[in-house]
C-alpha positions as CSV (number, residue, x, y, z in Angstrom):
1,M,74.8,160.9,191.5
2,T,78.3,162.6,192.5
3,T,81.1,163.0,189.7
4,I,84.6,163.5,190.8
5,Q,86.8,164.7,187.6
6,Y,90.1,163.6,188.3
7,R,93.6,163.7,185.4
8,E,96.6,161.0,185.6
9,V,99.5,163.0,186.2
10,Y,103.5,161.7,186.1
11,K,105.3,163.3,189.5
12,N,108.2,162.0,190.3
13,G,108.2,159.4,188.1
14,Y,105.2,157.8,189.8
15,L,101.6,158.5,188.6
16,E,99.3,160.1,191.1
17,A,95.5,161.4,190.5
18,E,95.0,165.6,191.4
19,I,91.0,165.6,191.3
20,I,90.0,169.0,189.8
21,D,87.6,170.9,191.3
22,E,84.7,172.5,189.2
23,Q,86.2,175.7,189.0
24,Y,90.4,175.1,188.4
25,I,90.7,176.4,184.7
26,F,93.3,175.6,182.2
27,D,94.9,176.2,179.1
28,L,94.1,174.8,176.4
29,K,97.5,172.3,176.5
30,H,96.7,171.0,179.8
31,F,93.3,170.9,179.3
32,A,93.5,168.5,176.3
33,Q,96.0,166.6,178.6
34,A,92.9,165.9,180.9
35,C,90.5,164.8,177.8
36,G,93.3,162.5,176.7
37,Q,93.1,164.8,172.6
38,S,94.6,167.2,171.1
39,P,94.6,170.7,171.5
40,E,93.4,170.5,168.0
41,W,90.5,168.4,168.9
42,V,89.5,171.2,172.2
43,L,89.7,173.5,169.5
44,Q,87.2,171.7,167.4
45,L,85.2,171.0,170.2
46,L,84.6,175.1,170.0
47,E,83.8,175.6,166.4
48,Y,81.0,173.1,166.6
49,E,80.0,174.5,169.7
50,I,80.2,170.9,171.5
51,L,81.7,173.0,174.2
52,P,80.2,177.0,175.7
53,A,81.4,180.0,173.0
54,R,83.8,182.3,174.8
55,S,85.3,186.1,173.7
56,E,88.2,186.0,172.6
57,Q,89.9,186.9,175.2
58,K,89.2,184.0,177.1
59,I,89.1,181.4,174.0
60,H,91.7,179.1,175.5
61,Q,90.6,178.9,178.8
62,F,89.0,175.7,180.2
63,F,86.9,174.7,183.3
64,G,87.0,171.4,185.4
65,E,83.1,171.7,184.5
66,E,84.4,171.4,181.0
67,L,85.9,168.2,181.2
68,T,82.8,166.0,181.3
69,R,81.3,167.4,178.4
70,A,84.5,167.4,177.2
71,R,85.0,163.1,177.5
72,R,81.4,162.6,176.8
73,A,81.6,163.9,173.3
74,Y,85.2,161.5,173.0
75,R,83.0,158.4,174.0
76,L,79.9,159.6,171.8
77,Q,82.7,160.4,169.0
78,R,84.2,157.1,169.5
79,D,81.2,154.4,170.7
80,F,79.3,155.3,167.6
81,E,81.9,156.9,164.9
82,A,79.9,159.9,165.1
83,S,81.7,162.9,163.2
84,L,82.1,166.1,165.4
85,P,78.7,167.6,164.1
86,A,76.8,164.6,164.9
87,V,78.5,164.6,168.3
88,A,76.9,168.5,168.3
89,M,73.8,166.9,167.9
90,M,73.6,164.2,170.3
91,M,75.0,166.4,173.1
92,D,72.2,168.8,172.2
93,L,69.3,166.4,172.6
94,I,70.8,165.0,175.9
95,D,71.1,168.1,177.3
96,E,67.5,168.9,176.5
97,V,66.3,165.3,177.5
98,Q,68.0,166.2,181.0
99,Q,66.4,169.3,181.5
100,L,62.3,168.3,180.2
101,R,64.0,165.4,183.4
102,K,64.8,168.2,185.8
103,Q,61.4,169.8,184.9
104,V,59.0,166.9,185.0
105,K,61.0,165.9,189.0
106,Y,60.1,169.6,190.3
107,F,56.2,169.6,189.0
108,K,55.9,166.0,190.3
């Protein structure tokens, strides 16, 4: 199943959808807007290692592929009323299950 990432942008008074390439680079402000969250929330995702760590020079650069992960983290936080440390643990478990499923599929 393919997931297409997009963001909604107001242009000339109209709401338009803009498709996001996986390699699209966001700054902190635009990444937060695409997630529908605040920049502070995004920085907390980095703090709790929900999003991959970055070098100091690139701390405010985000790729389109990370948008899926950030949105999933928000849904987990919202749906389960979970703290970010709990969301980080859930995300780690989801990643591990996905990796194990790939391994099982490979060996079949």
